[in-house]
C-alpha positions in Angstrom: 15.0 48.4 -37.6 15.7 44.9 -36.3 13.8 42.1 -37.8 11.4 40.4 -35.4 12.1 36.7 -34.7 9.4 34.1 -35.0 9.3 33.7 -31.3 8.2 37.4 -30.8 4.9 36.6 -32.5 4.0 34.0 -29.8 2.0 35.2 -26.8 3.4 34.7 -23.3 0.7 32.1 -22.6 1.9 30.1 -25.7 5.5 30.4 -24.6 4.5 29.2 -21.1 2.9 26.1 -22.6 6.0 25.3 -24.7 8.4 25.8 -21.8 6.4 23.4 -19.7 7.8 20.5 -21.8 11.3 21.4 -20.5 12.3 19.2 -17.5 15.9 20.3 -17.4 16.6 23.1 -15.0 19.7 24.0 -17.1 17.5 24.7 -20.1 15.3 27.0 -18.0 18.3 28.8 -16.7 19.6 29.3 -20.2 16.3 30.8 -21.4 16.8 33.6 -18.9 19.8 34.8 -21.0 17.8 35.2 -24.2 16.0 38.5 -23.5 13.9 40.1 -20.7 10.6 38.8 -22.1 11.8 35.2 -22.3 13.4 35.5 -18.9 10.2 36.7 -17.3 8.3 33.7 -18.8 11.0 31.3 -17.7 10.7 32.6 -14.1 6.9 32.2 -13.9 5.5 30.5 -10.8 4.8 27.4 -12.9 8.6 26.7 -13.0 9.6 28.2 -9.6 6.9 27.2 -7.1 8.1 23.6 -6.9 11.8 23.2 -7.8 13.1 19.6 -8.2 16.9 19.2 -8.5 16.9 15.5 -7.8 18.8 13.6 -10.5 19.7 16.9 -12.3 23.3 15.7 -12.3 24.7 18.6 -14.4 23.6 21.3 -12.0 26.6 22.7 -10.2 26.4 24.6 -7.0 27.0 27.9 -8.8 24.3 27.1 -11.4 21.9 26.2 -8.6 22.6 29.5 -6.8 22.0 31.4 -10.0 18.7 29.6 -10.6 17.3 30.1 -7.1 18.5 33.6 -6.2 16.3 35.7 -8.6 13.2 33.7 -7.7 13.9 32.8 -4.1 10.7 34.4 -2.8 8.6 32.4 -5.2 9.8 29.0 -4.2 7.4 27.0 -2.1 9.2 23.6 -2.1 12.8 22.6 -3.0 13.9 19.0 -3.6 17.6 18.5 -3.4 17.4 14.8 -2.5 20.4 12.7 -3.6 22.4 15.8 -4.8 25.5 14.2 -3.2 27.9 16.5 -5.1 26.5 19.6 -3.5 27.8 20.9 -0.1 25.2 22.4 2.1 27.4 25.2 3.2 27.8 26.5 -0.4 24.0 27.0 -0.9 23.8 30.6 0.4 20.7 31.1 -1.8 18.7 29.0 0.7 18.9 31.8 3.2 16.7 34.0 0.9 13.9 31.5 0.4 11.7 33.1 3.0 8.5 31.4 1.7 9.9 27.9 1.6 7.5 25.3 3.1 9.3 22.1 2.1 13.0 21.5 2.0 14.4 18.0 1.2 18.2 17.3 1.3 18.7 13.6 1.7 22.3 12.5 1.0 23.5 16.1 0.6 26.7 16.6 2.6 25.7 17.6 6.0 26.9 20.7 7.9 25.3 21.1 11.4 26.2 24.7 11.8 24.8 25.8 8.4 21.7 23.7 8.7 20.8 25.5 11.9 21.4 28.8 10.1 19.1 27.8 7.3 16.4 26.8 9.7 16.5 30.1 11.4 15.9 31.9 8.1 12.8 29.8 7.0 9.8 30.9 9.2 7.2 28.9 7.2 9.0 25.5 6.9 6.7 22.5 7.7 8.5 19.7 5.8 12.2 18.9 6.2 14.4 16.0 5.1 18.2 15.9 5.7 21.2 13.7 6.3 23.1 13.5 9.6 26.3 11.9 10.5 26.2 12.5 14.3 22.9 13.4 15.8 24.6 14.4 19.1 26.6 17.2 17.3 23.4 18.4 15.6 21.6 18.6 18.9 24.5 20.5 20.4 24.2 23.1 17.6 20.4 23.3 18.0 20.8 24.0 21.7 22.8 27.2 20.7 20.2 28.4 18.2 16.7 29.2 19.6 15.4 30.2 16.2 16.3 26.8 14.7 14.5 25.0 17.5 11.4 27.2 17.0 11.4 26.2 13.3 11.6 22.5 14.2 8.7 22.8 16.6 6.5 23.6 13.5 7.7 20.7 11.4 5.0 18.3 10.4 6.9 16.0 8.0 10.4 14.9 9.0 12.8 12.7 7.0 16.1 11.8 8.7 18.9 9.9 7.0 21.7 8.4 9.0 24.5 8.6 6.5 27.5 6.3 6.4 31.0 7.5 7.2 34.1 5.3 6.7 35.7 6.7 9.9 32.7 6.1 12.0 33.8 4.7 15.4 31.6 3.0 18.0 32.2 5.7 20.6 30.9 8.3 18.1 27.6 6.6 17.7 24.3 7.7 19.2 24.6 8.1 22.9 21.9 7.5 25.4 19.4 10.4 25.3 20.7 12.1 22.1 17.7 10.8 20.1 15.2 11.8 22.8 16.6 15.3 23.2 16.5 15.8 19.4 12.9 14.6 19.1 11.8 16.9 21.9 12.3 19.8 19.5 9.3 18.7 17.5 5.7 19.5 18.7 3.3 18.7 15.8 4.8 15.8 13.8 2.5 14.0 11.4 5.0 12.0 9.4 8.4 10.5 10.3 10.6 8.8 7.7 13.8 7.3 8.9 16.5 6.2 6.4 19.5 4.1 7.3 22.8 3.6 5.6 23.4 0.5 3.4 26.1 -0.5 5.7 26.0 -0.5 9.5 29.4 -0.1 11.2 28.6 -1.8 14.5 26.2 -4.0 16.4 23.0 -2.7 18.0 22.8 -1.7 21.6 19.8 -1.5 23.8 20.4 2.1 24.9 19.7 3.3 21.4 16.0 3.1 22.2 14.2 6.2 23.4 14.2 6.5 27.3 10.9 5.8 29.0 10.8 9.3 30.4 10.3 10.9 27.0 7.1 12.9 26.4 5.0 10.8 24.1 2.5 13.6 23.5 4.6 15.0 20.7 3.6 12.0 18.6 -0.2 12.4 19.2 -0.8 13.7 15.6 1.5 11.1 13.9 -0.1 9.3 10.9 2.9 8.0 8.9 6.0 6.1 10.0 8.5 4.5 7.6 11.9 2.9 7.8 14.3 2.1 5.0 17.4 0.0 5.3 16.6 -1.9 8.5 20.2 -3.3 8.6 21.4 0.1 9.9 21.3 -0.2 13.7 21.2 3.6 14.2 18.2 4.1 12.0 16.4 1.0 13.2 16.8 1.6 16.9 15.9 5.3 16.4 12.7 4.2 14.5 11.6 1.6 16.9 12.3 3.9 19.8 9.8 6.4 18.4 7.4 3.5 17.5 7.4 2.3 21.1 6.2 5.7 22.3 3.6 6.0 19.5 2.1 2.7 20.5 1.9 3.7 24.1 -0.2 6.7 23.1 -2.5 4.4 21.1 -2.0 6.5 17.9 -3.8 5.2 14.8 -1.4 5.3 11.9 -2.4 5.2 8.2 1.1 4.2 7.0 3.5 1.9 8.9 6.5 0.7 6.9 8.6 -1.3 9.4 10.9 -3.9 7.9 11.8 -6.5 10.5 15.0 -6.3 12.4 16.5 -8.5 15.1 16.5 -6.1 17.9 15.8 -6.7 21.6 12.3 -7.8 22.4 11.9 -4.9 24.9 9.7 -3.0 22.4 7.3 -5.9 21.9 5.1 -4.9 24.8 1.3 -5.2 25.1 0.8 -1.6 24.1 2.6 -2.3 20.8 0.4 -5.4 20.2 -2.8 -3.4 20.8 -1.7 -0.7 18.5 -0.9 -3.1 15.6 -4.3 -4.8 16.1 -6.2 -1.6 15.7 -5.5 -1.0 12.0 -8.9 0.2 10.7 -7.2 3.4 9.4 -4.2 1.6 7.8 -3.5 2.3 4.2 0.1 1.2 3.7 1.7 -1.7 5.7 5.2 -3.1 5.3 6.2 -6.0 7.6 9.0 -7.3 5.4 10.8 -10.2 7.2 8.1 -10.7 9.8 7.6 -14.4 10.1 4.0 -14.3 11.4 1.0 -16.0 9.8 -1.7 -14.0 8.1 -4.3 -14.0 9.6 -3.1 -14.3 13.2 -3.8 -12.8 16.6 -1.0 -10.4 16.1 -1.7 -9.2 12.5 -5.5 -9.6 12.1 -6.3 -7.7 8.9 -10.0 -8.2 9.0 -10.7 -4.5 9.6 -8.1 -3.3 7.1 -10.6 -2.6 4.4 -8.7 0.5 3.2 -5.3 -1.2 2.8 -3.7 -0.2 -0.5 -0.1 -1.4 -0.1 1.1 -4.6 1.6 4.6 -5.9 1.8 4.9 -9.5 3.2 8.2 -10.5 1.5 10.3 -13.0 3.3 7.4 -14.5 5.3 7.4 -18.3 5.2 4.1 -18.4 7.1 2.1 -17.0 4.1 0.1 -19.7 2.4 -2.6 -19.9 -0.3 -5.2 -19.6 2.5 -3.5 -16.3 3.5 -4.0 -14.9 0.0 -7.7 -15.9 0.0 -8.1 -14.1 3.3 -6.3 -11.0 2.0 -8.5 -10.8 -1.2 -11.6 -10.9 1.0 -10.5 -8.5 3.8 -8.5 -6.0 1.7 -10.3 -5.5 -1.6 -8.7 -2.1 -2.2 -5.2 -3.5 -2.6 -3.2 -1.9 -5.4 0.3 -3.2 -4.6 1.4 -6.5 -3.0 4.9 -7.8 -2.4 5.1 -11.6 -1.8 8.8 -12.0 -2.7 10.5 -15.0 -1.0 7.2 -16.2 0.3 7.8 -19.9 -0.3 4.4 -21.4 0.4 2.0 -19.1 -1.4 0.9 -21.9 -3.7 0.2 -24.4 -0.9 -2.0 -24.8 2.1 -2.3 -27.3 4.9 -4.7 -30.2 4.3 -6.5 -29.0 7.4 -6.2 -25.2 7.5 -7.2 -25.1 11.1 -4.1 -27.0 12.3 -0.4 -26.4 12.0 1.3 -28.2 9.1 3.2 -31.3 10.1 3.6 -34.9 8.9 0.0 -35.7 9.9 -1.2 -32.5 8.2 0.9 -32.1 5.1 0.9 -29.2 2.6 -1.2 -29.7 -0.5 -1.4 -27.9 -3.8 -3.7 -24.9 -3.8 -3.8 -22.2 -6.5 -7.1 -20.7 -5.4 -5.3 -18.2 -3.2 -3.3 -16.5 -6.0 -6.3 -16.8 -8.3 -8.6 -15.1 -5.8 -6.0 -12.3 -5.1 -5.7 -11.6 -8.9 -9.4 -11.6 -9.7 -11.1 -10.3 -6.5 -8.7 -7.3 -5.9 -9.9 -5.4 -8.9 -7.5 -2.4 -8.4 -4.4 -4.6 -8.0 -1.7 -3.4 -10.4 1.6 -4.3 -8.9 2.6 -7.8 -7.8 5.9 -9.3 -6.8 6.1 -13.1 -6.6 9.7 -13.5 -7.5 12.6 -15.2 -5.6 12.6 -18.8 -4.2 9.2 -20.4 -3.6 7.9 -24.0 -3.9 5.7 -24.9 -6.9 3.2 -27.7 -7.0 4.6 -30.6 -9.1 1.6 -30.5 -11.4 -0.1 -27.3 -12.5 -1.7 -28.8 -15.5 -5.2 -29.1 -14.2 -8.0 -27.2 -15.8 -8.7 -24.4 -16.2 -5.1 -23.0 -15.8 -1.9 -24.7 -16.8 0.6 -22.2 -15.5 0.7 -19.3 -13.1 1.3 -16.9 -15.9 -2.1 -17.8 -17.4 -3.7 -16.8 -14.1 -1.8 -13.5 -14.2 -2.9 -12.9 -17.8 -6.5 -12.7 -16.6 -5.9 -9.2 -15.3 -5.2 -6.7 -18.1 -4.4 -3.7 -15.9 -0.9 -4.8 -14.6 1.5 -1.9 -14.3 4.4 -3.8 -12.7 5.0 -7.5 -12.3 7.9 -9.6 -11.0 8.0 -13.4 -11.1 10.4 -16.3 -11.5 10.8 -18.3 -14.7 9.1 -21.3 -13.1 5.8 -19.5 -13.2 5.8 -20.1 -17.0 6.3 -23.9 -16.8 3.4 -26.3 -16.4 5.5 -29.3 -15.3 8.7 -29.2 -13.2 10.1 -32.2 -15.0 9.4 -31.3 -18.7 9.9 -27.9 -20.3 8.4 -28.9 -23.6 5.2 -30.5 -22.3 2.8 -31.5 -25.0 -0.6 -29.8 -25.1 -3.5 -31.8 -23.6 -6.1 -29.9 -25.7 -5.7 -30.6 -29.4 -8.1 -27.7 -30.3 -5.9 -25.2 -28.5 -3.3 -24.6 -31.2 -0.7 -22.1 -30.2 1.6 -20.3 -32.6 5.4 -20.1 -32.5 6.9 -16.7 -31.6 9.5 -17.0 -34.4 7.6 -18.4 -37.5 4.0 -17.8 -36.3 3.0 -21.3 -37.5 0.9 -23.7 -35.4 3.0 -25.6 -32.9 1.4 -29.0 -33.6 -0.3 -30.6 -36.7 -4.1 -30.9 -36.6 -5.7 -34.1 -37.9 -6.8 -34.1 -41.5 -5.0 -30.8 -42.1 -2.3 -30.1 -44.7 -1.4 -26.8 -43.1 2.3 -26.5 -42.3 3.3 -26.6 -38.6 6.2 -25.2 -36.7 9.6 -26.8 -36.8 11.2 -24.4 -34.4 12.2 -25.2 -30.8 9.9 -22.6 -29.2 8.6 -23.8 -25.8 5.1 -23.5 -24.3 6.7 -21.3 -21.6 7.6 -18.7 -24.3 4.0 -18.9 -25.6 2.6 -18.3 -22.1 4.8 -15.2 -21.8 3.6 -13.9 -25.1 0.0 -14.4 -24.0 0.7 -12.4 -20.9 2.3 -9.7 -22.9 -0.7 -9.5 -25.3 -3.1 -9.4 -22.3 -1.3 -6.6 -20.4 -0.5 -3.8 -22.8 0.0 -1.2 -20.1 3.0 -2.9 -18.4 5.6 -0.4 -17.3 7.9 -2.3 -15.0 8.7 -6.0 -15.6 11.1 -8.3 -13.8 11.9 -11.9 -14.9 14.0 -13.1 -12.0 15.6 -16.6 -11.7 15.3 -17.3 -8.0 18.7 -18.9 -7.5 20.7 -16.3 -9.4 23.2 -14.6 -7.2 23.9 -10.9 -7.6 27.4 -9.9 -8.1 26.8 -7.5 -5.3 24.4 -7.5 -2.5 24.2 -5.6 0.8 27.3 -7.3 2.0 29.1 -6.4 -1.3 30.2 -9.9 -2.0 31.1 -11.1 -5.6 30.1 -14.7 -6.3 29.7 -16.1 -9.8 28.5 -19.6 -8.9 25.0 -20.5 -10.1 22.7 -23.1 -8.6 21.3 -25.9 -10.8 17.7 -24.5 -10.9 19.0 -21.5 -12.8 20.0 -23.8 -15.6 16.9 -25.9 -15.6 14.2 -23.2 -15.8 14.6 -20.2 -18.0 13.9 -19.0 -21.5 16.4 -18.4 -24.2 17.5 -14.9 -25.1 15.6 -15.1 -28.4 12.4 -16.2 -26.7 12.7 -13.3 -24.2 12.9 -10.9 -27.1 9.1 -11.0 -27.2 9.2 -8.6 -24.1 9.9 -5.9 -26.7 6.1 -6.0 -27.5 5.6 -4.1 -24.2 6.1 -0.8 -25.9 5.2 1.2 -22.7 8.0 -0.4 -20.6 10.1 2.1 -18.6 12.0 -0.5 -16.6 13.0 -4.1 -17.5 15.0 -6.6 -15.4 16.0 -10.0 -16.8 17.9 -12.1 -14.3 19.4 -15.5 -14.7 19.0 -15.8 -18.5 21.3 -17.7 -20.8 23.2 -14.7 -22.2 24.2 -16.5 -25.4 22.3 -14.4 -27.9 22.2 -11.0 -26.1 22.7 -9.2 -29.4 19.3 -10.4 -30.6 17.6 -9.4 -27.4 19.2 -6.0 -27.2 18.3 -5.3 -30.9 14.6 -6.2 -30.3 14.4 -4.0 -27.2 16.1 -1.0 -28.7 13.8 -1.1 -31.8 10.5 -1.4 -29.9 10.8 -0.3 -26.3 11.1 3.4 -27.1 10.1 4.5 -23.5 12.7 2.2 -21.7 14.7 4.2 -19.2 16.2 1.4 -17.0 17.5 -1.9 -18.3 19.2 -4.6 -16.2 20.4 -8.0 -17.7 22.1 -10.7 -15.6 23.2 -13.9 -17.2 24.8 -17.2 -16.1 26.1 -18.4 -19.5 27.2 -21.9 -19.1 29.1 -21.5 -22.4 32.6 -20.5 -21.4 33.2 -18.6 -24.6 33.8 -14.8 -24.5 30.7 -13.0 -25.4 31.3 -10.5 -28.2 28.3 -8.2 -28.7 28.3 -6.4 -32.0 26.6 -3.0 -32.5 22.8 -2.6 -31.9 20.4 0.3 -32.3 20.5 3.1 -29.6 18.0 3.3 -26.8 16.5 6.7 -27.2 15.5 7.2 -23.6 17.7 4.8 -21.7 19.3 6.3 -18.6 20.5 3.3 -16.5 22.1 0.2 -18.0 23.3 -2.7 -15.8 24.7 -5.9 -17.3 26.2 -8.8 -15.4 27.7 -11.6 -17.6 30.7 -13.8 -16.6 32.2 -13.8 -20.1 31.1 -10.4 -21.5 33.8 -8.5 -23.4 33.7 -4.7 -23.1 34.9 -4.4 -26.7 34.7 -1.3 -28.9 31.4 -2.5 -30.5 29.6 -3.0 -27.3 30.9 0.2 -25.7 30.3 2.3 -28.8 26.7 1.1 -29.0 26.2 2.4 -25.4 27.7 5.7 -26.5 24.9 6.0 -29.1 22.3 6.2 -26.3 21.8 10.0 -26.0 20.5 10.1 -22.5 22.6 7.4 -20.8 23.6 8.5 -17.2 24.6 5.4 -15.3 26.4 2.2 -16.5 27.4 -0.9 -14.4 29.3 -3.8 -16.1 30.2 -6.9 -14.2 32.3 -9.6 -15.9 35.1 -12.2 -15.3 36.9 -11.2 -18.5 40.5 -10.0 -17.7 40.6 -7.4 -20.5 38.6 -4.3 -21.6 39.0 -1.7 -24.3 40.2 1.4 -22.5 40.1 3.6 -25.7 36.5 2.7 -26.3 35.6 3.6 -22.7 37.4 7.0 -23.0 35.5 7.7 -26.2 32.3 6.7 -24.4 32.9 9.5 -21.9 33.8 11.9 -24.6 30.5 11.3 -26.5 28.1 10.7 -23.6 28.1 14.0 -21.9 25.3 13.0 -19.5 27.3 10.0 -18.1 27.9 10.6 -14.4 28.3 7.0 -13.0 30.4 4.3 -14.6 31.2 1.0 -12.9 33.3 -1.8 -14.3 34.1 -4.8 -12.3 36.3 -7.5 -14.0 39.4 -9.6 -13.5 41.6 -7.1 -15.3 44.9 -6.1 -13.5 44.3 -3.8 -10.6 46.9 -1.3 -11.9 45.3 -1.1 -15.3 41.9 -0.5 -13.7 43.2 2.2 -11.4 45.0 4.0 -14.2 41.8 4.2 -16.3 39.7 5.3 -13.3 42.2 8.1 -12.4 42.3 9.3 -16.0 38.5 9.6 -16.3 38.1 11.3 -13.0 40.8 13.8 -13.6 39.7 14.6 -17.1 35.9 14.9 -16.7 35.1 15.7 -13.0 35.8 19.4 -13.5 32.9 19.6 -16.0 30.7 17.0 -14.3 30.6 17.5 -10.5 28.4 14.5 -10.0 30.7 12.2 -11.8 31.7 9.0 -9.9 33.8 6.3 -11.5 34.6 2.9 -10.1 36.8 0.6 -12.2 38.2 -2.2 -10.1 39.5 -5.7 -10.1 36.6 -7.6 -8.5 39.0 -9.8 -6.5 41.2 -7.1 -5.1 41.5 -7.0 -1.4 39.3 -4.5 0.2 36.9 -4.2 -2.8 34.0 -3.8 -0.3 35.4 -0.7 1.3 36.6 0.7 -2.1 33.1 0.6 -3.5 31.6 2.2 -0.4 34.1 5.0 -0.4 34.0 5.7 -4.1 30.2 5.6 -4.8 27.3 7.5 -3.2 24.7 5.3 -1.6 22.1 6.1 -4.3 24.2 4.6 -7.0 25.1 1.5 -5.0 21.5 0.9 -4.1 20.1 1.4 -7.6 22.9 0.2 -9.8 25.6 -1.9 -8.1 23.2 -4.1 -6.1 20.9 -6.3 -8.1 17.5 -6.2 -6.4 13.8 -6.0 -7.2 12.0 -2.7 -7.4 8.4 -4.1 -7.9 6.1 -3.3 -5.0 8.9 -2.4 -2.7 7.4 1.0 -1.8 3.8 2.2 -1.7 2.4 3.2 -5.1 
């Protein structure tokens, strides 16, 4: 008689509770091989009703078919977003998911014929997201399949991604009427989400807009419209074409995410203006790049009492008076993006007149103070990037902007520039005005200044008041999960144009904290994402050591340095980050030596790495060992000044050796100055990795909470 294992004494309910801690689909698939009882528990509705494959990089097409096929009739929603390594035509298991209500396949390799076949087999589908290369070809296939058109007529939530193709030619782009014919397939849309490509291959044309003869009644139930990557002319013109017809029908939206784009003014008609003014139902609003004052006749948010998310980034018309208005009109705000709003700490001397030489801008912090204190539910705020600061913030009761931010203890995500920590633009080590307010040094914990008639020792370190203000903010906000410390003049090695500058403006060098002072951010023990941009980069080892020891929940870390010291940075070993998945570092003199690379290899969950440096050498053996040890690593980027042949040889070796076992693996090791680097990066890496790892950008308050 066989001996019973310990697991046999556990009830099915107990096993179910244990298995719920497994987030890896591969583990659930392996459990099915143990025995019939374990397999039946692992295939319970708890694990099969909503299947999320997004970022499950180890799931091959065969494994996915094996996971879905036995439970196809139980699956209610399937999320395959960003599974770029999977080809749609190989997922035959989708044809058996008869009860599927939601199917999401953004950035999955499109196949128009198989997509129509899938649609014809899913009678209950109401939510659909997919990528398309040529919408005209898709519409042609739909015209040949009545069942697929019937399914689209029942779709309520649509996500459409216009994917980039290196061989895209202007004559293959959206032709007049293709968008309209495609949208006529839908009869009861409630949400439309349009996603562009990071790179637009040609200039916009006016005929991209939907023809006036299109039936606008199909949008009568629409509540949500969103656009991402407004630099893509196909996505933008498709989005605004729909928006034009929505406005004509006077549809009241609760979500409108429309980043500004320089298109023709033909959609700016009176019906659009009236629709924007009627925003009583609005919950989420993104007008990024719209240079319109708040409040104004065009965007009068007086009635937007239910507004939760607001993105005004890039608007030079936003002033302190605007922030006071928002705090009074929109008390339910949870997330606000004011990135690149230059004048949020100023207002006109006469707020009823336009600012000019007779009506100059004057310092006013009451706007940001009102926004922080009056919007009780505000948890996410972005005030990073270039903006003007009053020359003297030392007036009572607040000396710096960070002290105002410290008044709210419930911050979840915050992004600001180093200048928010400094009380005087001209003096970083400003003496305290209040002798009774004795701060303590972050290094020795002794009082910064001596008190009269006191023999107590005082600090002899060089800690600045800016560092102390950051520590106060940290102590006041224990629940911080996403923090970005962004020097406004620091250039990313890559941006949407994929350019590689290393020049740094003077303000970067004038206002920042040392690496040792920034080590205090490790006191935020709940951090999951941390971005430090424009820091010195001299003592990175100290900073990494502190973060690894204390930030046990950290999953994404991005560090970008200017390092005026032209000495090669040698980072010795540091403790492993137990949960780190994404690591990005940009340093002009960083050496990818064996100590630095081997420390990365000690991070058990590392998945994506991006290293940008001007050093002309790297340790190829250490990088090979990194791939051997880090079995979860699926994206590795290294941009340096090493010889192009040496870079290409290492890249080819890694791809050839490991791509068979890691289908999602993408490697880009290139000489940063090689001709055609822009096109090489675009052709080598999927958009999701370029957007989240290659390009240095903010993630705070960029999307609704």
